[in-house]
C-alpha positions in Angstrom: 0.0 0.1 0.3 1.5 3.5 -0.8 1.4 6.0 2.0 1.7 9.7 0.5 3.9 12.1 2.0 3.3 16.1 3.3 6.0 18.8 3.6 6.0 19.0 7.9 5.5 21.6 10.1 9.3 22.7 9.7 9.0 23.1 5.8 5.6 25.5 6.5 8.1 27.7 9.3 10.2 28.0 6.3 7.7 29.1 4.0 6.3 31.2 6.4 9.8 33.1 7.6 10.5 33.7 3.3 7.2 35.2 2.8 7.7 37.2 5.9 11.1 38.8 4.5 9.9 39.6 1.1 10.8 36.6 -0.5 8.8 35.5 -3.6 10.7 32.3 -3.5 8.4 28.9 -2.5 4.8 28.6 -2.7 2.1 28.2 0.1 1.2 25.4 -2.2 3.3 23.0 -0.8 1.1 22.2 2.7 -0.8 20.4 0.7 1.8 17.7 -0.3 1.1 14.3 1.0 1.5 12.8 4.6 5.5 12.1 5.8 5.9 8.2 6.3 6.2 8.3 9.8 7.4 4.6 9.7 10.2 5.2 8.0 13.6 5.9 9.8 15.8 7.1 7.2 13.2 10.3 6.8 12.6 11.0 10.4 16.3 11.1 10.8 16.7 13.7 8.3 13.7 15.9 9.1 14.9 16.1 12.4 18.4 17.4 11.0 17.1 19.8 8.9 14.5 21.2 11.7 17.6 21.7 14.1 19.1 23.6 11.1 16.4 25.5 10.7 15.3 26.4 14.1 19.0 28.2 14.5 18.4 29.7 11.1 15.1 31.2 12.5 16.9 32.1 15.6 19.5 33.7 14.0 17.0 35.5 11.4 14.7 36.7 14.1 17.6 38.2 15.8 18.9 40.0 12.7 15.1 41.1 12.2 15.5 42.6 15.8 18.6 44.7 15.4 17.0 45.8 11.8 14.1 47.5 13.4 16.6 49.1 15.9 18.8 50.2 14.0 16.1 51.9 11.3 14.2 53.2 14.6 17.7 55.1 15.8 18.0 56.1 11.9 14.6 57.3 11.7 15.1 59.2 15.0 18.2 60.9 14.1 17.1 61.9 11.0 14.3 63.5 13.3 16.4 65.1 15.7 19.2 66.5 12.2 15.6 67.9 10.9 14.8 70.0 14.0 17.9 71.4 14.2 18.2 72.6 10.3 14.4 73.7 11.0 15.3 75.5 14.5 18.2 77.3 13.0 20.1 75.7 15.5 22.5 73.4 14.0 25.8 72.6 15.8 28.4 71.2 13.5 30.0 69.0 15.5 26.7 67.5 16.9 25.4 67.4 13.0 28.7 66.0 11.9 28.5 63.1 14.9 24.7 62.7 13.7 26.1 62.2 9.9 28.6 60.1 11.2 26.3 58.0 13.2 23.8 58.1 10.1 26.2 56.6 8.1 26.9 53.8 10.2 23.8 52.8 11.1 23.0 53.1 7.0 26.3 50.6 7.0 24.6 48.3 9.3 21.2 48.5 7.8 22.9 47.4 4.7 24.9 44.4 6.8 22.1 42.9 8.2 19.9 43.5 5.1 22.8 41.2 3.3 23.0 39.4 6.6 19.5 38.5 6.2 19.2 38.0 2.7 22.3 35.4 3.2 20.1 33.3 5.8 17.2 33.5 3.7 19.0 31.7 0.9 20.4 29.5 3.3 16.8 28.9 4.5 15.5 28.3 0.6 17.9 26.0 0.0 17.3 24.0 3.6 13.9 23.3 2.2 15.2 22.5 -1.2 17.1 19.9 0.3 14.7 18.6 2.2 11.9 18.3 -0.6 14.4 16.6 -2.8 14.9 14.1 0.1 11.2 13.9 0.5 10.4 13.1 -3.3 13.3 10.5 -3.3 11.9 8.7 0.1 8.6 8.9 -1.4 10.0 7.1 -5.2 11.4 4.9 -3.3 8.2 3.9 -1.1 6.2 3.6 -4.3 8.7 1.1 -5.3 8.8 -0.9 -2.0 5.2 -0.5 -1.9 4.8 -1.7 -5.3 7.2 -4.6 -5.0 5.4 -5.7 -2.0 2.0 -5.6 -3.4 3.7 -7.9 -6.3 5.4 -10.1 -3.6 1.8 -10.7 -1.5 -0.1 -11.0 -5.1 2.7 -13.7 -5.9 2.2 -15.1 -2.3 -1.4 -15.3 -2.8 -1.3 -17.0 -5.9 1.3 -19.5 -4.6 -0.9 -19.9 -1.4 -4.3 -20.7 -3.9 -1.5 -23.0 -5.7 -0.5 -25.1 -2.5 -3.9 -25.4 -1.3 -4.7 -27.0 -4.6 -1.6 -28.9 -4.4 -2.3 -30.0 -0.6 -6.6 -31.1 -1.9 -4.8 -33.2 -4.4 -2.5 -35.2 -2.3 -4.9 -35.9 0.3 -7.4 -37.2 -2.2 -4.5 -38.7 -3.6 -3.8 -39.8 0.2 -6.8 -41.1 0.5 -7.2 -43.1 -2.7 -4.0 -44.8 -1.9 -5.2 -45.8 1.5 -8.3 -46.9 -0.5 -6.6 -48.6 -2.7 -4.5 -50.0 -0.2 -7.4 -51.2 1.8 -9.2 -52.8 -1.2 -5.6 -55.0 -1.5 -5.2 -55.8 1.7 -9.1 -57.2 1.3 -7.9 -59.1 -2.0 -4.5 -60.2 -0.7 -7.3 -62.0 2.0 -9.5 -63.2 0.3 -7.4 -64.7 -2.5 -3.8 -66.9 -2.3 -0.6 -65.0 -2.6 0.7 -65.8 -6.1 4.4 -65.0 -5.3 4.2 -68.0 -2.6 6.0 -71.3 -3.1 3.9 -74.8 -2.0 3.9 -78.3 -2.0 1.0 -80.9 -1.2 0.2 -84.2 -1.0 -3.7 -84.9 -2.4 -5.0 -88.2 -2.0 -8.8 -90.0 -1.9 -8.9 -93.6 -0.7 -12.0 -95.4 -1.4 -13.2 -97.7 1.8 -11.5 -101.0 2.3 -9.1 -100.1 -0.9 -5.3 -99.6 -0.2 -4.9 -98.0 -3.4 -4.1 -94.3 -3.1 -6.1 -91.6 -6.0 -4.0 -88.4 -6.6 -6.5 -86.9 -7.7 -9.9 -84.6 -6.3 -11.9 -86.9 -8.8 -15.9 -85.9 -8.0 -15.1 -83.4 -5.0 -14.2 -79.9 -7.4 -16.7 -77.9 -9.3 -16.0 -78.1 -13.1 -13.7 -75.4 -13.9 -12.0 -75.4 -10.4 -8.6 -76.8 -10.7 -6.7 -78.7 -7.7 -4.1 -76.3 -7.3 -5.8 -73.5 -7.1 -8.3 -75.1 -4.7 -5.0 -76.2 -2.5 -3.8 -72.8 -2.6 -7.0 -70.9 -1.9 -7.0 -73.7 1.4 -3.2 -73.2 2.3 -3.1 -69.2 1.8 -6.6 -68.2 4.3 -6.4 -64.8 5.8 -4.1 -64.2 8.6 -7.5 -64.0 11.0 -8.0 -67.5 11.5 -5.4 -67.8 13.8 -2.1 -69.4 14.3 -4.2 -72.7 14.4 -7.3 -73.9 14.0 -9.6 -76.8 13.8 -13.0 -76.0 11.9 -15.8 -78.7 11.0 -17.6 -78.9 8.1 -20.4 -81.3 6.4 -21.5 -81.1 2.9 -24.1 -82.4 0.9 -24.5 -80.7 -2.6 -24.4 -81.7 -6.3 -20.4 -81.8 -7.4 -19.7 -81.9 -11.2 -22.5 -84.6 -11.3 -22.1 -86.4 -8.4 -24.0 -86.5 -4.8 -21.2 -85.4 -2.3 -22.5 -86.2 1.5 -18.8 -85.8 3.2 -18.0 -84.5 6.7 -14.8 -82.4 6.7 -12.3 -81.2 9.2 -10.1 -78.2 8.1 -6.7 -78.3 9.5 -4.5 -74.6 9.5 -1.8 -73.0 10.8 0.4 -70.1 10.1 3.2 -68.2 11.7 4.6 -65.2 10.0 5.1 -66.0 6.5 4.9 -70.2 7.1 1.7 -71.5 6.2 0.0 -75.5 6.9 -3.3 -76.9 5.9 -4.5 -80.2 6.7 -7.9 -81.3 4.9 -9.9 -84.5 5.8 -13.1 -85.8 5.0 -15.1 -89.1 5.3 -18.5 -89.4 3.5 -19.9 -91.3 0.4 -19.7 -89.8 -3.1 -22.5 -91.1 -4.7 -23.3 -93.7 -2.1 -19.7 -95.1 -2.3 -17.8 -94.5 1.1 -14.7 -91.9 0.2 -12.2 -90.7 2.9 -10.2 -88.1 0.7 -7.0 -86.0 2.6 -4.9 -83.2 1.3 -1.8 -81.9 3.1 0.0 -78.9 1.9 2.4 -76.2 2.9 4.0 -72.9 1.8 4.7 -69.5 1.8 7.1 -66.6 1.2 10.2 -68.6 -0.1 13.6 -67.9 0.9 15.5 -66.8 -2.3 16.9 -69.7 -4.7 20.0 -67.6 -5.0 20.5 -67.8 -1.2 21.1 -71.9 -2.3 24.6 -71.4 -3.8 25.4 -68.5 -0.9 24.8 -71.2 1.6 26.5 -73.4 -0.1 29.8 -71.9 -0.7 29.9 -70.7 2.5 29.1 -74.5 4.3 26.4 -73.3 6.0 24.8 -76.3 8.7 21.4 -74.9 10.1 19.6 -77.0 12.3 15.9 -76.7 13.3 13.0 -77.7 16.3 10.4 -79.5 14.3 7.0 -79.7 15.1 4.3 -82.0 13.3 0.5 -80.0 12.8 1.2 -78.2 16.2 -2.2 -78.2 18.4 -3.8 -81.4 16.9 -1.5 -83.6 19.8 -0.5 -86.7 17.4 1.5 -89.0 18.6 4.5 -86.8 17.1 4.0 -84.9 20.3 6.1 -88.0 21.8 9.1 -87.1 19.8 11.8 -84.4 20.4 12.6 -83.5 16.6 15.4 -82.4 14.8 15.9 -81.7 11.0 19.8 -81.0 10.2 20.5 -78.9 6.7 24.2 -79.1 5.6 23.9 -77.0 2.4 27.6 -77.8 1.8 26.5 -80.8 1.4 23.4 -80.5 -0.4 21.8 -83.0 2.3 18.8 -82.8 4.9 18.1 -85.2 7.3 16.8 -85.8 10.9 16.2 -87.6 13.9 13.2 -88.1 16.2 14.1 -88.7 20.1 11.0 -90.4 22.1 10.4 -88.8 25.4 7.4 -90.3 26.1 7.7 -93.5 26.5 4.6 -94.2 28.2 3.1 -93.6 24.8 3.4 -97.3 23.3 1.3 -96.2 20.1 4.8 -96.7 18.7 7.8 -98.4 19.7 9.9 -97.1 22.3 13.1 -96.3 19.7 14.2 -93.1 17.9 12.7 -92.3 14.5 15.6 -91.8 12.2 15.0 -89.1 9.1 17.5 -90.7 6.2 19.5 -88.1 4.2 18.0 -86.8 1.4 19.1 -83.9 -1.4 18.7 -80.3 -1.0 17.9 -78.7 -4.5 16.3 -75.7 -6.1 12.6 -76.1 -7.8 9.5 -74.2 -9.2 11.4 -71.3 -7.4 11.7 -72.4 -4.1 15.0 -74.1 -2.1 13.0 -77.9 -1.4 14.1 -81.3 0.4 12.7 -84.8 -0.3 13.0 -87.0 -3.2 10.9 -90.1 -4.4 12.8 -92.7 -2.9 14.3 -91.8 0.5 11.4 -92.8 3.4 11.0 -92.8 7.2 10.8 -96.2 8.6 8.1 -95.9 11.6 7.6 -99.0 13.6 4.2 -98.9 15.9 2.9 -101.2 17.8 1.1 -103.4 15.5 2.5 -103.1 12.4 5.2 -100.3 10.5 5.1 -97.8 8.0 7.4 -96.1 5.5 6.5 -92.4 5.0 8.0 -89.6 2.7 8.8 -86.6 3.8 9.6 -83.3 2.1 9.5 -79.8 2.6 10.8 -76.3 1.6 13.0 -73.4 2.9 11.2 -70.3 4.6 12.3 -66.8 5.0 14.5 -64.4 4.4 17.7 -66.7 5.2 16.0 -69.9 5.9 14.7 -69.5 9.1 12.2 -72.0 9.0 11.0 -74.8 7.1 7.3 -76.5 6.5 6.7 -79.8 4.7 5.0 -83.1 5.9 6.1 -86.7 6.8 3.4 -88.8 5.3 -0.1 -87.6 6.0 1.2 -84.7 8.6 2.3 -81.2 7.9 5.6 -79.9 9.6 6.7 -76.8 10.6 10.5 -76.4 11.8 12.3 -73.1 13.5 15.4 -72.2 13.2 17.8 -72.9 16.5 19.7 -70.8 17.8 
């Protein structure tokens, strides 16, 4: 905002002084100038200095004016005395000479005082012109600064508007990202993690038939693959909890066959390690059947770690549990797996700790060595040629064991032994 400036009372005094002395310079129109910027320190300082100077000039001029008037009065008096003497013919030559001499001195003094007064008036006029020039310069500078300030304020207002618009757009984007993240989270909960690796065993054992059918035949809706079904079962939402047993009874037509089945679902999830088991007991088109699924998986250890571990001859030991929470006969054993990456082998031992459990023989169970390898985007272990031999009370069984490594540095393993899922955590 431009703040106008006007000549102060100091300048008005100069104008009055010049007018009183008969000077024709400077007009009274200067009193109509704009107000002085009171908050300009430089102008205030200059004005004070000039005011002091003009006050001194005023005092000098006043004294000079008074002296001039006094001398003029003396001169008039002497002239009158002289005239009186002449008129009365009582001229005293000596006194006349003295009066004439005094008269000349008075004239000289008057002339000197008039010259001094003129010089003082000239000096006052110059001081006024200096002040007017300074005020004009200050006004010009103020106008420039006011314009710059106004431009800056306009620019800031424009920038503020742009900033507010950008902030609104940013908030909208953040809200949209949060919404999309929420939707993504919901989708991840509803659908399997495609980047997770897995392994599984699927069986359908008819009653009184020892043959194993590695298929979901008759149990899946048309167009649904076994892998898709197993993946959906395995990578369930984390909200199911660390472990959970759920029972379902199904009576429906599936792929043209009537299924009447009791299902038990077992889920286990610890970090990025997942286990699932499904057991069925019922009929398919009236024929008894016992389908089962054992699956394991999670965020696999990066396959490049295989060569890293091999070159460093890393050996890892894992504390292994079979289907935690299901209270199976495996709970009578302390099970340890040893992964020897230098030799690309894994093996294990199950030491029986509960000798009161006579479901199995009172002896340790040995997990023979078998290969560690990379396959399907994961570091895995197992083979179709190595089996675990278990002596039970009335019989024995040979079971396959297999699995994969989980975590950035293989901190866990998941897999299965026969029909039981397993999870192992690296020992510290």
